[in-house]
C-alpha positions in Angstrom: -3.3 -13.8 15.5 0.4 -13.7 14.5 2.0 -15.2 11.4 2.4 -18.8 11.6 -0.5 -19.6 14.0 -2.5 -21.1 11.2 0.6 -22.0 9.0 1.2 -25.9 8.6 4.6 -26.2 10.2 7.5 -28.6 9.4 7.9 -27.7 5.8 11.7 -27.8 6.0 11.5 -31.3 7.7 9.1 -32.2 4.9 11.1 -31.3 2.1 14.1 -33.1 3.6 11.8 -36.3 4.0 10.8 -35.9 0.3 14.5 -35.7 -0.6 15.3 -39.0 0.7 16.4 -41.1 -1.9 18.6 -44.3 -2.0 21.4 -45.3 -4.3 24.0 -47.9 -5.6 26.2 -50.6 -4.9 29.6 -49.3 -4.5 32.3 -52.0 -4.2 31.6 -55.3 -5.9 27.9 -54.8 -6.3 27.6 -57.9 -8.3 28.3 -60.0 -5.3 24.8 -59.0 -3.9 23.0 -60.7 -6.9 20.6 -63.3 -5.9 20.3 -66.9 -7.3 21.9 -66.8 -10.8 19.3 -69.2 -12.2 16.7 -66.8 -11.0 18.4 -63.9 -12.5 18.8 -65.6 -15.7 15.3 -66.0 -16.5 14.5 -62.5 -18.0 17.8 -62.8 -19.9 17.0 -66.1 -21.4 13.6 -65.4 -22.8 13.8 -64.5 -26.5 17.5 -63.7 -26.4 18.8 -61.6 -29.2 22.4 -62.2 -28.4 22.9 -58.6 -27.9 23.8 -58.7 -24.1 23.8 -54.9 -23.9 20.4 -54.7 -25.1 19.1 -57.5 -22.8 20.4 -55.7 -19.8 18.6 -52.6 -20.7 15.5 -54.7 -21.3 16.1 -56.4 -17.8 16.2 -52.6 -16.4 12.9 -51.6 -18.1 11.1 -54.8 -16.7 12.6 -54.2 -13.2 11.5 -50.5 -13.1 7.9 -51.5 -14.3 7.7 -54.0 -11.6 8.8 -51.6 -9.1 5.8 -49.5 -9.8 3.5 -52.3 -8.6 3.7 -53.0 -4.7 3.0 -56.7 -5.3 6.1 -57.0 -7.9 8.3 -54.6 -6.0 10.4 -57.4 -4.6 10.7 -59.1 -8.0 11.7 -55.7 -9.5 14.5 -55.2 -6.8 15.7 -58.8 -7.6 15.9 -57.7 -11.3 17.8 -54.7 -10.5 20.4 -56.8 -8.9 20.4 -59.1 -12.0 21.2 -56.0 -14.1 24.2 -55.2 -12.0 25.2 -58.8 -11.8 24.8 -59.1 -15.5 26.6 -55.7 -16.2 29.7 -56.6 -14.1 29.8 -59.9 -16.0 30.0 -58.2 -19.2 32.7 -56.1 -18.0 34.8 -58.9 -16.8 34.3 -61.1 -19.8 35.9 -58.4 -22.0 39.2 -58.7 -20.3 39.2 -62.4 -19.2 41.0 -63.8 -22.3 42.6 -60.6 -23.5 45.1 -61.1 -26.3 48.1 -58.7 -25.5 48.6 -58.4 -29.2 45.0 -57.7 -29.9 43.7 -54.1 -30.4 41.8 -53.0 -27.3 37.8 -53.8 -27.4 35.7 -51.2 -28.6 33.9 -49.1 -25.9 30.5 -50.3 -24.5 27.6 -48.2 -25.7 26.2 -45.5 -23.5 23.1 -47.5 -22.9 25.2 -50.0 -21.1 26.8 -47.6 -18.6 23.2 -45.9 -18.2 21.6 -49.2 -17.3 24.3 -50.3 -15.1 24.3 -46.9 -13.2 20.6 -46.6 -13.1 20.3 -50.0 -11.5 22.8 -49.1 -9.0 21.0 -45.9 -8.2 17.4 -47.4 -7.9 18.8 -50.1 -5.6 20.1 -47.4 -3.4 16.8 -45.7 -3.5 15.2 -48.9 -2.3 17.7 -49.1 0.5 16.5 -45.7 1.8 12.8 -46.3 1.2 13.1 -49.7 3.4 11.6 -49.4 6.9 15.0 -49.8 8.1 16.6 -47.2 5.8 16.7 -44.6 8.6 20.4 -43.9 9.3 21.9 -45.6 6.4 22.7 -42.3 4.5 26.4 -43.3 4.5 25.9 -46.5 2.8 23.6 -44.9 0.4 26.0 -42.3 -0.4 28.4 -45.1 -1.5 25.6 -46.4 -3.8 25.3 -42.9 -5.3 28.9 -42.7 -5.9 28.9 -46.0 -7.7 26.4 -44.8 -10.0 28.0 -41.5 -10.6 31.1 -43.5 -11.7 29.1 -45.6 -14.2 27.4 -42.4 -15.7 30.8 -40.6 -16.1 32.3 -43.7 -17.7 29.6 -43.5 -20.3 30.0 -39.7 -20.8 33.7 -40.2 -21.6 32.5 -41.7 -25.0 29.6 -39.5 -25.6 29.5 -36.2 -23.7 26.2 -35.0 -25.2 24.2 -38.1 -24.4 21.1 -36.4 -22.5 20.2 -39.4 -20.7 23.4 -39.8 -19.2 23.7 -36.2 -18.4 20.2 -36.2 -16.8 20.9 -39.3 -14.9 24.4 -38.0 -13.6 22.8 -34.6 -12.7 20.1 -36.3 -10.6 22.7 -38.6 -9.0 25.1 -35.7 -8.1 22.1 -33.8 -6.4 21.3 -36.9 -4.4 24.9 -37.0 -3.4 24.7 -33.5 -2.1 21.5 -34.1 -0.3 22.8 -37.2 1.4 26.0 -35.3 2.3 23.9 -32.6 3.9 21.8 -35.3 5.9 24.9 -37.4 7.0 27.7 -35.0 7.7 26.7 -31.6 9.1 30.3 -30.6 9.3 30.6 -30.9 5.7 31.6 -27.5 4.1 28.5 -26.0 2.4 31.2 -24.6 -0.4 31.8 -28.5 -1.1 28.2 -29.2 -1.4 27.7 -26.2 -3.9 30.6 -27.6 -5.9 28.6 -30.8 -6.2 25.4 -29.0 -7.2 27.3 -26.7 -9.5 28.6 -29.9 -11.3 25.0 -31.1 -11.5 23.6 -27.9 -12.7 26.1 -28.0 -15.7 24.8 -31.5 -16.5 21.3 -30.4 -16.4 22.0 -27.5 -18.7 23.8 -30.0 -21.3 20.7 -32.3 -21.0 18.2 -29.6 -21.6 20.1 -28.2 -24.6 20.3 -31.8 -26.2 16.6 -32.6 -25.3 15.4 -29.1 -26.8 11.6 -29.2 -26.8 11.5 -32.9 -27.6 10.5 -34.0 -23.8 9.4 -31.1 -21.7 8.4 -33.3 -19.0 11.8 -35.0 -18.6 13.3 -31.4 -18.7 11.2 -30.1 -15.8 11.6 -33.4 -13.9 15.3 -32.9 -13.5 14.8 -29.3 -12.5 12.4 -30.5 -9.7 15.3 -32.4 -8.2 17.2 -29.0 -7.9 14.4 -27.5 -6.4 14.0 -30.2 -3.9 17.6 -29.6 -3.0 17.0 -25.9 -2.4 14.2 -26.9 -0.1 16.2 -29.1 2.2 19.2 -26.3 2.6 19.3 -24.8 6.0 21.3 -22.0 4.6 18.9 -19.7 2.9 21.4 -17.8 0.8 22.6 -21.1 -0.6 19.3 -22.3 -1.4 18.3 -19.0 -2.9 20.9 -19.3 -5.4 19.6 -22.5 -6.9 16.1 -21.6 -6.8 16.9 -18.5 -8.9 18.7 -20.8 -11.6 15.8 -23.2 -11.5 13.6 -20.2 -12.3 15.7 -19.2 -15.2 15.7 -22.9 -16.7 11.8 -23.0 -16.0 11.0 -19.8 -17.8 12.9 -20.8 -20.9 10.8 -24.1 -21.0 7.6 -22.1 -20.5 8.5 -19.9 -23.6 8.1 -23.2 -25.5 5.2 -24.3 -23.7 3.4 -21.6 -21.6 0.6 -24.1 -20.6 3.1 -26.7 -19.3 1.4 -27.8 -15.9 4.4 -29.3 -14.2 6.6 -26.4 -15.2 4.1 -23.8 -13.9 3.6 -25.7 -10.7 7.4 -26.1 -10.1 8.0 -22.5 -10.7 5.2 -21.7 -8.1 7.2 -24.1 -5.7 10.4 -21.9 -6.1 8.4 -18.9 -4.8 6.8 -20.8 -2.0 10.1 -22.3 -1.0 11.4 -18.7 -0.7 8.5 -17.7 1.3 9.0 -20.7 3.8 12.5 -19.7 4.2 11.6 -16.0 5.2 8.8 -17.4 7.4 11.1 -19.6 9.3 13.6 -16.9 9.7 10.6 -14.8 11.2 9.8 -17.4 13.7 13.6 -17.6 14.8 13.5 -14.0 15.6 14.9 -12.3 12.5 13.3 -9.3 11.1 11.6 -10.0 7.7 10.1 -7.9 4.9 6.5 -8.8 4.9 6.0 -7.0 1.8 8.5 -9.2 0.2 6.9 -12.1 1.5 3.5 -11.0 0.1 5.2 -10.5 -3.5 6.7 -14.0 -3.3 3.2 -15.5 -2.5 1.4 -13.5 -5.1 4.0 -14.9 -7.8 3.4 -18.4 -6.7 -0.3 -17.9 -6.8 -0.1 -16.4 -10.4 1.4 -19.4 -11.8 -0.7 -21.9 -9.8 -3.7 -20.3 -11.0 -2.5 -20.4 -14.6 -1.6 -24.2 -13.8 -5.0 -25.0 -12.5 -6.9 -23.1 -15.4 -5.0 -25.3 -18.0 -4.9 -28.6 -16.2 -7.3 -31.2 -17.7 -7.4 -33.4 -14.7 -7.3 -32.7 -10.8 -3.8 -32.7 -9.4 -3.0 -33.7 -6.0 0.3 -31.8 -5.6 -1.1 -28.8 -7.4 -4.2 -28.6 -4.7 -1.6 -29.2 -1.8 0.6 -26.5 -3.1 -2.4 -24.0 -3.7 -3.8 -24.8 -0.2 -0.5 -23.9 1.1 -0.3 -20.7 -0.7 -3.8 -19.9 0.4 -3.1 -20.2 4.1 0.1 -18.2 4.0 -1.7 -15.3 2.2 -4.4 -15.6 4.7 -2.1 -15.4 7.5 -0.7 -12.1 6.2 -4.1 -10.6 5.8 -5.1 -11.6 9.3 -1.6 -10.3 10.7 -2.8 -7.0 8.9 -6.2 -7.1 10.8 -8.1 -7.9 7.6 -10.0 -10.7 9.0 -12.9 -10.9 6.6 -10.3 -11.2 3.5 -8.2 -13.7 5.6 -11.3 -15.9 5.9 -11.9 -15.9 2.2 -8.5 -17.4 1.7 -8.6 -19.9 4.7 -11.9 -21.2 3.1 -10.0 -21.5 -0.3 -7.3 -23.4 1.5 -9.9 -25.8 3.1 -11.4 -26.5 -0.5 -8.1 -27.5 -1.8 -7.3 -29.7 1.2 -10.8 -31.3 1.1 -10.3 -31.9 -2.8 -6.8 -33.6 -1.9 -8.9 -35.9 0.5 -11.4 -36.7 -2.0 -8.6 -37.7 -4.7 -6.2 -39.3 -2.4 -7.3 -40.0 1.4 -3.6 -40.5 2.2 -1.9 -37.8 0.4 -2.8 -34.9 2.9 0.4 -34.4 5.1 -0.1 -34.2 8.8 0.5 -30.5 9.0 -2.3 -29.9 6.4 -4.7 -32.4 7.9 -4.1 -30.6 11.4 -4.9 -27.4 9.7 -8.2 -28.8 8.4 -9.3 -30.3 11.7 -8.6 -27.2 13.6 -10.6 -25.3 11.0 -13.4 -27.6 11.3 -13.3 -27.6 14.9 -13.6 -23.8 15.1 -16.7 -23.7 13.1 -18.5 -26.2 15.5 
């Protein structure tokens, strides 16, 4: 059996689908706000008189509601409320401006964070919609509006880790949407965007220190996802290498951080998939290099599994993928007995995923599992 016969296909496509994320309202976003009376409800309850604090509170309520399908529509409405109220606050500062009065004090960074985050999440909702396909250009405008908000906030506080973190994510999303919507866009310009994002990532990580490793790893995950969707292997490799450097720094702080270990393994498997895709396209590849990358991924995944207190769907999916690819290499080397051992391990992982969440197994892995079970009968 040749390499790739049992390997779940469509990994590049899956990475691109995962990277789909919508964004923000560009020009006059406040005009899309719904009924003002409805929007005013959360603002009027236990009003503190601090409009900025109330906008931030409304955002938190919105984000919480978006996590529950039954409340998602109301969450989206509240996001529009944040945009509506934020725009009103900005306009009110200059409506009756006295030309002889000193300029108003800058709004706090929390205001710009809330405003930008509402715009960004509204964009995400746009692309998550059933009709979101093909709306990348509109979503790109949303992202750019959020970026503008975040950058305005950073003008007054360059070290604010939350704004740096948010800006990094928005810049990465801008690059992703650009790649998807304009195939002629120069890759060097995409890399310029990601370079700006990486600078924001390092600033955020420096400010965070060891106070919130989950948040630190999370923003690096966004960078890895960008590398996954790159068609140019060398471009993706650059960002995977930088992601590994930052992940290894975090693992020095906490060597048992499951998400960091898992993400580090993903960087190696992304490189594996890039090489295997190149092989399937007729290019000569170094199978020894592929094997080393797989073994590196497996090393970190085994450690993550050993220290994880609960079963992890994503961890089991990645482990299953690693086992399939390792088995393929062994099968290619005519070591059928050893190959079957790893195929069986992959089957165990995918069955575990089905037990944890029946809807979580991607079609490619599901097909592999069914093919395996059919071969046994």
